C-alpha positions as CSV (number, residue, x, y, z in Angstrom):
1,M,0.0,0.0,0.0
2,A,1.3,3.5,-0.9
3,L,2.4,5.7,1.9
4,Q,-0.2,8.4,2.9
5,Y,0.6,11.8,4.3
6,A,-1.5,14.2,6.3
7,S,-1.3,18.0,6.2
8,I,-1.8,19.1,9.8
9,I,-2.5,22.5,11.5
10,I,-0.8,22.4,14.9
11,D,-3.1,23.4,17.9
12,I,-1.1,26.5,18.7
13,S,-2.7,29.9,18.0
14,H,0.5,31.7,17.1
15,E,1.3,33.1,13.7
16,N,4.8,31.6,13.6
17,V,3.3,28.1,13.2
18,D,0.3,29.2,11.1
19,R,1.0,26.8,8.3
20,V,0.5,23.1,7.5
21,F,3.1,20.5,8.6
22,Q,3.2,17.2,6.8
23,Y,3.2,13.9,8.8
24,R,3.3,10.3,7.7
25,I,0.1,8.3,8.5
26,P,1.0,4.9,10.1
27,G,-0.7,2.0,8.5
28,N,-2.7,1.1,11.6
29,L,-4.2,4.6,11.7
30,L,-5.2,4.8,8.0
31,P,-8.9,3.8,8.7
32,E,-9.2,6.5,11.4
33,I,-7.6,9.5,9.7
34,R,-9.6,11.8,7.5
35,I,-9.9,15.5,7.0
36,G,-11.0,17.1,10.2
37,T,-9.6,14.4,12.5
38,R,-7.8,15.7,15.7
39,V,-4.5,13.9,16.1
40,C,-1.4,13.8,18.3
41,V,2.0,14.5,16.7
42,P,5.6,15.0,17.7
43,F,6.4,18.7,17.1
44,G,9.5,20.8,17.2
45,S,13.1,19.9,17.9
46,G,12.2,18.3,21.2
47,N,9.4,16.2,19.6
48,R,7.0,17.5,22.2
49,Q,3.6,15.9,21.8
50,R,1.0,18.4,20.4
51,T,-2.5,18.1,19.0
52,G,-3.4,19.2,15.6
53,Y,-6.1,19.0,12.9
54,V,-5.8,17.1,9.6
55,V,-6.7,19.5,6.8
56,G,-5.5,17.5,3.8
57,I,-4.4,13.9,2.8
58,T,-2.1,13.0,-0.1
59,D,0.2,10.2,-1.2
60,Q,2.9,12.7,-2.3
61,A,5.6,13.7,0.2
62,D,6.5,17.4,0.2
63,Y,10.1,16.8,1.1
64,E,12.6,14.0,1.9
65,E,10.8,10.9,3.3
66,S,13.4,10.4,6.1
67,K,12.6,13.9,7.5
68,I,8.9,13.4,7.8
69,K,7.7,12.5,11.2
70,E,4.8,10.1,11.9
71,I,1.5,10.7,13.5
72,T,1.5,9.3,17.1
73,G,-2.2,8.6,17.3
74,V,-5.8,10.0,17.2
75,E,-6.7,12.3,20.0
76,P,-9.0,10.3,22.3
77,D,-12.6,11.5,22.7
78,S,-12.1,14.3,20.1
79,V,-14.8,15.3,17.6
80,T,-13.9,15.1,14.0
81,A,-14.6,18.2,11.9
82,D,-16.6,17.9,8.7
83,S,-14.4,18.6,5.7
84,R,-16.7,21.4,4.6
85,L,-16.2,23.1,8.0
86,V,-12.5,22.9,7.4
87,E,-13.0,24.6,4.1
88,L,-15.0,27.3,5.9
89,A,-12.2,27.7,8.4
90,W,-9.7,28.4,5.6
91,W,-12.0,31.1,4.3
92,M,-12.4,32.6,7.8
93,K,-8.6,32.7,8.2
94,E,-8.2,34.8,5.0
95,R,-11.3,36.9,5.5
96,Y,-10.8,37.9,9.2
97,G,-7.1,37.9,9.6
98,C,-6.7,35.1,12.2
99,T,-4.6,31.9,12.4
100,M,-6.0,28.7,10.9
101,N,-6.0,27.1,14.4
102,Q,-8.2,29.9,15.7
103,A,-10.6,29.5,12.8
104,L,-10.7,25.7,13.3
105,K,-11.5,26.2,17.0
106,T,-14.3,28.5,16.0
107,V,-16.0,26.1,13.6
108,L,-15.6,23.4,16.2
109,P,-17.6,24.8,19.1
110,V,-17.7,21.3,20.6
111,K,-14.3,19.6,20.4
112,R,-14.5,16.7,22.8
113,R,-17.0,14.0,23.6
114,V,-18.6,15.0,26.9
115,K,-21.4,13.0,28.6
116,A,-24.4,15.1,29.3
117,R,-26.3,14.8,32.6
118,N,-29.6,15.3,30.9
119,Q,-30.0,13.4,27.7
120,E,-33.2,15.1,26.6
121,V,-31.9,18.6,26.1
122,V,-34.9,20.1,24.4
123,R,-36.9,19.6,27.6
124,S,-34.9,22.5,29.1
125,L,-36.8,24.9,26.9
126,V,-40.0,23.2,25.9
127,D,-42.7,20.9,27.3
128,E,-42.5,17.5,25.5
129,K,-46.3,17.1,26.1
130,A,-47.2,20.3,24.3
131,A,-49.8,19.8,21.7
132,S,-48.6,20.1,18.1
133,R,-49.9,23.0,16.1
134,P,-50.9,22.8,12.4
135,P,-49.5,25.4,10.1
136,V,-51.1,28.8,10.4
137,P,-52.8,29.8,7.1
138,L,-50.6,32.4,5.3
139,N,-51.9,35.7,4.3
140,P,-51.4,36.8,0.6
141,G,-48.2,38.7,1.4
142,Q,-46.6,35.7,3.2
143,A,-47.8,33.2,0.6
144,A,-46.3,35.3,-2.2
145,V,-42.9,35.3,-0.5
146,V,-43.0,31.6,0.2
147,E,-44.0,30.8,-3.4
148,M,-41.2,33.0,-4.8
149,F,-38.7,31.2,-2.5
150,R,-40.0,27.7,-3.6
151,S,-39.8,28.6,-7.2
152,D,-36.2,29.9,-7.0
153,Y,-35.2,26.9,-4.8
154,D,-36.6,24.3,-7.1
155,R,-34.8,25.9,-10.1
156,G,-31.5,25.8,-8.2
157,L,-31.2,29.6,-7.8
158,R,-29.3,30.3,-4.6
159,M,-29.0,34.1,-4.4
160,P,-29.2,35.1,-0.7
161,C,-32.5,36.8,0.1
162,L,-33.6,39.4,2.6
163,I,-37.1,39.4,4.0
164,Y,-37.9,43.0,5.1
165,G,-41.1,42.6,7.1
166,V,-42.6,45.0,9.6
167,T,-42.8,43.9,13.2
168,G,-45.5,41.4,13.6
169,S,-45.7,40.6,9.9
170,G,-45.3,36.8,10.5
171,K,-41.8,36.2,9.4
172,T,-41.6,33.1,11.6
173,E,-44.5,31.5,9.8
174,V,-42.7,32.2,6.5
175,Y,-39.5,30.6,7.8
176,M,-41.4,27.5,8.8
177,A,-43.0,27.2,5.4
178,M,-39.6,27.5,3.8
179,I,-38.2,24.8,6.2
180,D,-41.1,22.5,5.3
181,H,-40.1,22.8,1.6
182,V,-36.4,22.1,2.2
183,L,-37.1,19.1,4.5
184,A,-39.4,17.6,1.9
185,E,-36.3,17.5,-0.4
186,G,-34.4,15.5,2.3
187,R,-32.2,18.3,3.4
188,Q,-31.6,20.1,6.7
189,A,-32.0,23.7,8.0
190,I,-30.2,25.9,10.5
191,V,-32.2,28.8,12.1
192,L,-30.0,31.4,13.9
193,I,-31.7,33.6,16.5
194,P,-29.8,36.2,18.6
195,E,-29.1,34.7,22.0
196,I,-31.1,37.4,23.7
197,A,-34.2,36.4,21.8
198,L,-33.7,32.6,22.1
199,T,-36.5,31.9,24.5
200,Y,-39.1,29.4,25.4
201,Q,-41.7,31.3,23.3
202,T,-39.6,31.2,20.2
203,V,-38.5,27.6,20.5
204,M,-42.0,26.4,21.3
205,R,-43.3,27.7,18.0
206,F,-40.8,25.5,16.1
207,Y,-41.3,22.6,18.4
208,Q,-45.1,22.6,17.9
209,R,-44.6,22.5,14.2
210,F,-41.7,20.1,13.8
211,G,-41.6,18.1,17.0
212,S,-38.5,16.3,18.3
213,R,-36.7,16.7,14.9
214,I,-35.4,20.0,16.2
215,C,-32.2,20.6,18.2
216,V,-31.5,23.7,20.3
217,M,-28.1,25.3,20.9
218,H,-27.6,28.2,23.3
219,S,-25.0,29.4,25.8
220,R,-26.8,28.0,28.9
221,L,-26.3,24.4,27.8
222,S,-23.5,22.4,29.4
223,A,-20.6,21.1,27.3
224,G,-22.2,17.7,27.4
225,E,-25.5,18.9,26.3
226,K,-23.9,20.8,23.4
227,Y,-22.0,17.7,22.4
228,D,-25.3,15.7,22.4
229,Q,-27.0,18.2,20.2
230,F,-24.2,18.2,17.6
231,E,-24.0,14.4,17.6
232,R,-27.7,14.1,16.9
233,A,-27.2,16.4,13.9
234,R,-24.1,14.4,12.8
235,R,-26.0,11.1,13.0
236,G,-29.0,12.4,11.1
237,E,-31.4,12.2,14.0
238,T,-32.5,15.8,13.6
239,D,-33.3,18.0,10.6
240,I,-33.4,21.5,12.2
241,M,-30.9,23.3,14.5
242,I,-32.2,26.4,16.3
243,G,-29.6,28.4,18.1
244,A,-27.4,31.4,18.6
245,R,-24.3,32.2,16.5
246,S,-22.4,28.9,17.1
247,A,-25.3,26.9,15.8
248,L,-24.1,27.9,12.4
249,F,-21.4,25.2,12.6
250,T,-23.8,22.3,13.0
251,P,-22.3,19.3,11.2
252,F,-25.3,18.6,8.9
253,D,-24.6,16.2,6.0
254,N,-27.0,17.8,3.6
255,L,-27.6,21.4,4.6
256,G,-30.2,23.1,2.4
257,L,-31.3,26.2,4.2
258,I,-29.7,28.8,6.6
259,I,-32.0,31.4,8.2
260,L,-30.7,34.4,10.2
261,D,-33.6,35.9,12.0
262,E,-33.2,39.5,13.2
263,E,-30.1,39.7,11.0
264,H,-29.4,43.3,12.1
265,E,-28.5,42.2,15.7
266,G,-25.0,43.0,16.9
267,A,-24.9,39.6,18.6
268,Y,-24.1,38.1,15.2
269,K,-20.6,39.7,15.3
270,S,-18.1,37.7,17.3
271,E,-16.2,39.6,20.0
272,G,-13.3,37.1,20.1
273,T,-10.7,36.2,17.4
274,P,-11.7,35.7,14.6
275,R,-14.0,38.7,14.6
276,Y,-16.4,37.0,12.2
277,H,-19.9,38.1,11.3
278,A,-22.5,35.3,11.1
279,R,-24.2,36.9,8.1
280,E,-21.0,36.8,6.0
281,T,-20.0,33.4,7.3
282,A,-23.4,32.0,6.6
283,E,-23.3,33.3,3.1
284,K,-20.0,31.4,2.5
285,L,-21.3,28.2,4.2
286,A,-24.4,28.3,2.0
287,R,-22.2,28.4,-1.1
288,I,-20.1,25.5,0.2
289,H,-23.3,23.4,0.7
290,D,-25.3,24.8,-2.3
291,A,-27.8,25.9,0.3
292,Q,-30.1,28.9,0.5
293,L,-29.5,31.8,2.8
294,V,-32.5,33.7,4.1
295,L,-32.1,36.9,6.2
296,G,-35.0,38.5,8.0
297,S,-35.6,41.7,9.9
298,A,-38.0,44.5,10.5
299,T,-35.0,46.9,10.6
300,P,-32.4,45.4,8.3
301,S,-28.7,46.3,8.7
302,L,-27.5,48.9,6.3
303,E,-25.0,46.2,5.0
304,A,-27.8,43.8,4.1
305,Y,-30.2,46.3,2.7
306,S,-27.5,48.0,0.6
307,R,-26.7,44.6,-0.9
308,A,-30.3,44.1,-1.7
309,Q,-30.5,47.5,-3.4
310,A,-27.4,46.6,-5.4
311,G,-29.0,43.4,-6.6
312,L,-26.7,41.1,-4.7
313,Y,-29.6,39.9,-2.4
314,R,-33.1,39.2,-3.5
315,L,-35.5,41.4,-1.5
316,Y,-38.9,40.2,-0.3
317,C,-41.2,42.6,1.6
318,L,-43.9,42.0,4.1
319,K,-45.6,45.4,4.6
320,E,-48.6,44.4,6.7
321,R,-48.9,42.7,10.1
322,A,-50.3,39.2,10.2
323,G,-53.9,38.6,11.3
324,N,-56.0,41.5,12.2
325,A,-53.2,43.5,13.9
326,S,-52.1,46.9,12.8
327,L,-48.9,48.7,13.6
328,A,-48.8,50.6,17.0
329,R,-49.5,54.3,16.9
330,T,-46.3,56.0,18.0
331,E,-46.2,59.3,20.0
332,V,-43.0,61.3,20.6
333,V,-42.8,63.2,23.9
334,D,-40.3,66.1,24.2
335,L,-38.8,65.8,27.7
336,R,-37.6,69.4,27.5
337,Q,-41.3,70.4,27.5
338,E,-42.0,68.1,30.4
339,M,-39.4,69.9,32.4
340,R,-40.9,73.3,31.5
341,Q,-44.3,72.0,32.8
342,G,-42.7,71.1,36.1
343,N,-42.7,67.3,35.6
344,K,-39.4,66.0,36.9
345,S,-40.5,62.3,36.9
346,V,-38.9,59.8,34.6
347,F,-42.5,59.1,33.4
348,S,-44.0,61.8,31.1
349,L,-47.5,63.0,31.9
350,R,-48.8,61.3,28.8
351,L,-47.1,58.0,29.7
352,Q,-48.5,58.1,33.2
353,D,-52.1,58.5,31.9
354,L,-51.6,55.7,29.4
355,V,-50.2,53.3,32.0
356,R,-53.2,54.0,34.3
357,D,-55.6,53.5,31.5
358,R,-54.0,50.1,30.7
359,L,-54.2,49.0,34.3
360,A,-57.9,50.0,34.4
361,R,-58.6,47.9,31.3
362,G,-56.6,44.9,32.4
363,E,-54.0,45.3,29.6
364,Q,-50.2,45.0,29.9
365,T,-47.4,47.6,29.6
366,M,-43.7,47.2,28.8
367,L,-41.3,49.9,30.0
368,F,-37.9,49.9,28.2
369,M,-34.8,51.5,29.7
370,N,-31.5,50.5,28.2
371,R,-29.5,50.7,31.4
372,R,-29.5,48.2,34.3
373,G,-28.7,49.1,37.9
374,Y,-30.0,51.7,40.2
375,A,-28.0,54.7,39.0
376,N,-25.5,55.3,36.2
377,F,-22.8,56.5,38.5
378,V,-22.1,57.9,42.0
379,S,-20.6,61.3,42.2
380,C,-19.4,63.6,45.0
381,R,-21.4,66.8,45.3
382,S,-18.4,68.6,46.8
383,C,-15.5,67.9,44.4
384,G,-17.5,66.5,41.4
385,E,-15.5,63.3,41.1
386,A,-17.3,60.2,40.1
387,V,-16.4,56.9,41.8
388,K,-14.4,55.0,39.2
389,C,-13.3,51.4,38.9
390,P,-9.6,51.2,39.9
391,H,-9.0,48.7,37.1
392,C,-11.0,50.2,34.3
393,D,-11.4,53.7,32.8
394,V,-15.2,53.8,33.7
395,S,-17.4,55.0,36.5
396,M,-19.0,52.3,38.6
397,T,-22.8,51.6,38.6
398,L,-24.9,51.7,41.8
399,H,-26.9,48.5,42.4
400,N,-29.5,48.0,45.1
401,K,-28.5,51.4,46.7
402,S,-25.7,49.5,48.5
403,R,-23.0,48.3,46.1
404,L,-21.0,49.7,43.2
405,V,-20.3,47.4,40.3
406,C,-18.0,47.8,37.3
407,H,-19.8,46.4,34.2
408,Y,-16.5,45.8,32.4
409,C,-14.4,43.7,34.8
410,G,-17.0,42.8,37.5
411,Y,-15.1,44.6,40.3
412,T,-17.5,45.5,43.1
413,I,-17.3,47.3,46.5
414,P,-19.8,48.5,49.1
415,L,-21.1,52.0,48.5
416,P,-18.5,54.3,50.2
417,K,-19.7,56.5,53.1
418,T,-17.3,59.3,52.0
419,C,-15.8,60.4,48.7
420,P,-12.6,58.5,47.9
421,A,-11.1,61.7,46.4
422,C,-11.9,64.4,48.9
423,G,-13.4,62.7,51.9
424,S,-16.8,64.5,51.6
425,A,-19.9,62.7,52.9
426,Y,-22.0,64.1,50.1
427,L,-22.1,61.2,47.6
428,A,-25.2,60.8,45.4
429,G,-26.3,58.6,42.5
430,F,-27.0,60.2,39.1
431,G,-28.8,58.8,36.2
432,T,-31.4,56.1,36.1
433,G,-31.3,52.4,35.6
434,T,-33.9,49.6,35.6
435,Q,-33.7,49.0,39.3
436,K,-34.6,52.6,40.0
437,I,-37.3,52.6,37.3
438,E,-38.9,49.6,39.1
439,E,-38.8,51.5,42.4
440,L,-40.3,54.6,40.9
441,A,-43.0,52.6,39.1
442,R,-44.0,50.9,42.3
443,D,-44.4,54.2,44.0
444,M,-46.4,55.8,41.1
445,F,-48.5,52.7,40.3
446,P,-49.0,51.0,43.7
447,E,-51.8,48.8,42.4
448,A,-49.7,47.3,39.5
449,R,-47.9,44.0,39.6
450,I,-44.4,44.6,38.3
451,L,-41.6,42.4,36.9
452,R,-38.1,43.5,36.0
453,M,-36.0,41.8,33.4
454,D,-32.3,42.6,33.0
455,L,-28.9,40.9,33.5
456,D,-29.3,41.0,37.2
457,T,-32.6,39.3,37.4
458,T,-31.9,36.7,34.7
459,S,-28.4,35.6,35.7
460,R,-29.5,32.2,37.0
461,K,-30.3,29.4,34.6
462,G,-33.9,29.6,33.5
463,G,-34.2,33.2,34.7
464,H,-35.3,34.5,31.2
465,E,-38.0,31.8,30.8
466,A,-39.4,32.3,34.3
467,I,-40.0,36.0,33.9
468,L,-41.3,35.8,30.3
469,S,-43.6,32.9,31.2
470,A,-45.0,34.8,34.2
471,F,-45.7,37.9,32.1
472,A,-47.2,35.8,29.2
473,K,-49.6,34.2,31.7
474,G,-50.8,37.6,32.9
475,E,-49.1,37.4,36.3
476,A,-47.8,40.9,36.0
477,D,-49.2,44.2,34.6
478,I,-45.9,45.9,33.8
479,L,-42.7,44.5,32.6
480,I,-39.6,46.7,33.0
481,G,-36.3,45.9,31.4
482,T,-33.4,46.5,29.1
483,Q,-33.3,45.6,25.4
484,M,-33.8,41.9,26.2
485,I,-37.5,42.6,26.7
486,V,-38.0,44.0,23.2
487,K,-36.3,41.3,21.2
488,G,-38.8,39.2,19.2
489,H,-41.3,38.6,22.0
490,D,-45.0,38.3,21.2
491,F,-47.4,39.2,24.1
492,P,-51.0,39.7,22.8
493,R,-52.1,41.7,25.8
494,V,-49.4,44.3,25.6
495,T,-51.0,47.4,24.2
496,L,-48.5,50.0,25.5
497,V,-44.7,50.3,25.2
498,G,-42.9,53.2,26.9
499,I,-39.4,54.0,25.8
500,L,-38.1,56.0,28.6
501,A,-34.7,57.4,27.3
502,A,-34.7,57.1,23.5
503,D,-31.5,59.3,23.1
504,T,-29.2,57.2,25.2
505,S,-27.7,55.2,22.4
506,L,-27.4,58.3,20.1
507,Y,-24.5,59.5,22.2
508,A,-22.4,56.4,21.8
509,P,-18.9,56.9,20.2
510,D,-19.7,54.7,17.2
511,Y,-20.7,55.6,13.6
512,R,-23.5,53.0,13.9
513,C,-25.2,54.7,16.8
514,G,-27.9,56.2,14.7
515,E,-28.7,52.9,13.0
516,R,-28.8,51.1,16.3
517,T,-31.0,53.7,17.9
518,F,-33.5,53.5,15.0
519,Q,-33.5,49.7,15.2
520,L,-34.0,49.6,18.9
521,L,-36.9,52.1,18.8
522,V,-38.7,50.3,16.0
523,Q,-38.3,46.9,17.6
524,A,-39.5,48.3,21.0
525,A,-42.5,49.9,19.5
526,G,-43.2,46.7,17.6
527,R,-44.0,44.9,20.9
528,A,-47.3,46.8,21.2
529,G,-50.6,45.9,19.6
530,R,-49.6,42.5,18.1
531,S,-53.1,41.1,18.3
532,E,-56.6,42.6,17.7
533,R,-56.2,45.2,20.5
534,P,-54.6,48.4,19.1
535,G,-51.3,49.5,20.6
536,I,-49.5,52.7,21.4
537,A,-45.7,53.3,21.8
538,V,-44.4,56.4,23.6
539,I,-40.9,57.6,22.7
540,Q,-39.5,59.9,25.4
541,T,-36.6,62.0,24.1
542,Y,-34.7,65.2,24.5
543,M,-34.0,65.2,20.7
544,P,-37.5,64.9,19.0
545,E,-36.2,66.5,15.8
546,H,-33.5,63.9,15.2
547,Y,-34.1,62.0,12.0
548,C,-33.6,58.6,13.8
549,I,-36.4,59.5,16.2
550,Q,-38.6,60.9,13.5
551,T,-38.3,58.0,11.1
552,A,-38.6,55.4,13.9
553,A,-41.8,57.1,15.1
554,R,-43.2,56.7,11.6
555,Q,-41.6,53.3,11.2
556,D,-40.3,54.6,7.9
557,Y,-37.2,52.4,7.1
558,G,-36.9,53.7,3.6
559,E,-36.4,57.4,4.7
560,F,-34.1,56.3,7.5
561,Y,-32.0,54.4,5.1
562,R,-31.8,57.3,2.7
563,Q,-30.6,59.8,5.4
564,E,-28.3,57.4,7.1
565,M,-26.6,56.3,3.9
566,G,-26.1,59.9,3.0
567,F,-24.1,60.3,6.3
568,R,-22.1,57.1,5.7
569,K,-21.2,58.2,2.1
570,L,-20.2,61.7,3.3
571,M,-17.9,60.3,6.0
572,A,-16.8,57.2,4.0
573,Y,-18.1,54.7,6.6
574,P,-19.3,51.1,5.9
575,P,-21.1,50.0,4.0
576,D,-20.0,52.8,1.6
577,C,-16.4,51.7,2.1
578,H,-14.5,49.0,4.0
579,M,-12.8,49.6,7.3
580,L,-10.0,47.8,9.2
581,E,-9.8,48.4,13.0
582,I,-6.6,47.4,14.7
583,L,-6.9,47.1,18.4
584,M,-3.6,46.8,20.4
585,T,-3.7,46.1,24.1
586,G,-1.2,45.7,27.0
587,K,-0.3,46.5,30.5
588,D,2.7,48.7,29.6
589,E,1.1,52.0,28.5
590,G,4.4,53.5,27.2
591,L,5.2,50.4,25.1
592,L,1.6,50.3,23.7
593,T,1.9,53.9,22.6
594,H,5.3,53.4,21.0
595,M,4.3,50.3,19.1
596,M,1.0,51.8,17.9
597,D,2.9,54.8,16.5
598,Q,5.3,52.4,14.8
599,V,2.4,50.6,13.1
600,Y,1.0,53.9,11.9
601,E,4.4,55.1,10.5
602,S,5.0,51.8,8.8
603,V,1.6,51.6,7.0
604,N,1.8,55.3,6.1
605,R,5.2,54.9,4.6
606,N,4.6,51.7,2.7
607,F,1.0,52.3,1.6
608,R,1.0,56.0,1.2
609,G,-2.1,57.2,-0.6
610,A,-3.7,53.7,-0.7
611,V,-5.5,54.0,2.6
612,Q,-7.0,56.6,4.9
613,L,-5.5,56.4,8.4
614,I,-7.4,57.6,11.5
615,G,-5.6,57.5,14.9
616,P,-4.1,55.9,16.8
617,V,-6.5,56.9,19.5
618,P,-7.5,55.5,22.9
619,A,-10.4,53.1,22.7
620,A,-13.8,54.3,23.9
621,V,-12.9,52.7,27.2
622,Y,-9.2,53.2,27.4
623,K,-8.4,50.8,30.3
624,V,-10.2,47.5,31.1
625,N,-9.1,45.3,33.9
626,D,-5.7,47.1,34.1
627,I,-5.2,46.6,30.3
628,Y,-4.7,49.7,28.2
629,R,-6.3,49.8,24.7
630,K,-5.6,51.8,21.6
631,I,-7.1,51.7,18.1
632,L,-6.0,52.5,14.6
633,Y,-8.6,52.8,11.9
634,M,-8.0,52.3,8.1
635,K,-10.6,53.0,5.4
636,Q,-10.5,51.8,1.8
637,R,-13.2,50.8,-0.7
638,N,-11.1,47.9,-1.9
639,Y,-11.3,45.1,0.7
640,D,-8.3,43.3,-0.8
641,I,-6.0,46.2,0.0
642,L,-7.0,46.1,3.6
643,I,-6.3,42.4,3.7
644,R,-2.8,43.1,2.2
645,I,-2.2,45.7,4.9
646,Q,-3.3,43.4,7.7
647,T,-1.0,40.6,6.4
648,Y,1.9,43.1,6.1
649,I,1.4,44.3,9.7
650,Q,1.1,40.7,11.1
651,D,4.2,39.5,9.3
652,R,6.3,42.2,10.9
653,W,4.5,42.0,14.3
654,D,5.6,38.4,14.7
655,E,9.3,39.5,14.4
656,T,9.1,42.0,17.3
657,E,9.8,41.5,21.0
658,A,6.7,43.6,21.8
659,C,4.4,40.9,20.5
660,R,5.1,38.9,23.7
661,K,4.0,41.8,25.9
662,L,1.2,43.2,23.7
663,T,-1.7,41.7,21.9
664,I,-3.1,42.8,18.5
665,Q,-6.6,42.1,17.1
666,Y,-8.0,42.9,13.6
667,D,-11.7,43.7,12.9
668,F,-12.9,44.2,9.3
669,S,-16.2,45.9,8.5
């Protein structure tokens, strides 16, 4: 038998070894070795045992046979990667500027066989005894979208499509009809949902339609539970995977459909290396499998909508709400006028009247404040200093009137009795969080039953489901919370949504702040009036004239897109151009500053005129957990030029001593 050789990526996330190493496959291991297998190999001059991933197999030696080492064995209890996931990892390495090992670890969210305590994982989110639900009849708009999808799918047309449907337009029913069609062809489907919206209510709708053929993947599952879910998919025991971002890497053998619900959500962008976006990665994975990609949102990202406008995505529109529901009427309240009228409450006079009216009629209200905690910060009235985290460049947040918490590193201390800066006893909390809103609401509406939903109240396993289930059953009149309460939930008795501080996100140091504000306001308003009872949304703001507020109040995505793209083109921001963000971090502030300046000078010298450089500047939060952070931005309409610059920087970075004391991360947009 001819000798066989394996190309292996060593399990070391360092650029110096970011290449394939060839090893000989011993005869006794030939039946076990295939692309994606995790193996043990001798590595380096000392032949230290390392693990690695097989990414290629050949019968041709790359160099002299005597110098080629032999694979020691297959890593016990490891999970073999599908060859198509290995192909996806190669693409992620090139697209997002990471090592192949980092990309492989990303596409293998479950790497070892782990026994789960609970073998029936779906029971953690749904009731097995729940009655099945027949398909809901589609309205003409929904039926037209499904028919166009089926026609294109059957003809083998695989252009990605974007479903722009107003809140409550029944996108989920459309998704399920699409899944039905793909399953009938003997293929499988992945449904991605932002983690924040992956709740009992969402999963139950799919479970009632498709039964135990679904799998669920979310962050609250144990390693063993995740392994079981992926193994069910690998063995063909399931046809549909529903989950957050990592569910994209489900090892289906015949994937036919990928759905990204709420595609605009920031949760689809990875915070770790590689900084991949699920939308782009799903598009590549769909091409590998010859599968269809479907994106859906009531507030599409500018990236997705601009691609639809350019003819790169097929655009489907759902302009009416399903059933007999109509879009909520939206009112904008100018908080400056409230102050002139002597109302210093966080609740405008109009909102107070509407809440009382809903209480009298037995209807429900949602109050949205995108800040948790009791107060934004604690400041000294004598010297003006805010109490800051000693490890991060941020003020600490007051919780329960007794403790200060850093929301970046988790550092916490009891509320000081005196100012740490000047010793004054005059410390006070400023700003308002969800805890304080709850307290004020209980004082103003003593007859109301109130629930609060934020990171503090949902930190325990099952916390989300418990609160949402209680509210759905009518056990509370008012639900107060952060943005997690306005993500995809459907409560028929909610007829009023109050958005208490609409401007907060407009002040963020991010060119996307207008887009995110518009999306958040429209999504929040969309929770009201989703059944036959009409709904009202109240937007409280100090900037009622801002185009994001005005277009959100009218739920006019087209006009918002026109104005926001005008701004992006004027300032050369994505999606009008591409941008590379280089984040460098380290404990030595002086070395960090020196090396960031060196990167700037080197790029400016070698790519003069080819790229626009901005910075280097301190990150929005300069210090986190005693680590300093600086950013250099680069803009260029040609993505390939940014890739070349990133490769140029990385090649030289590996040769510096500073690379051992500093870290560097690349983010493309």
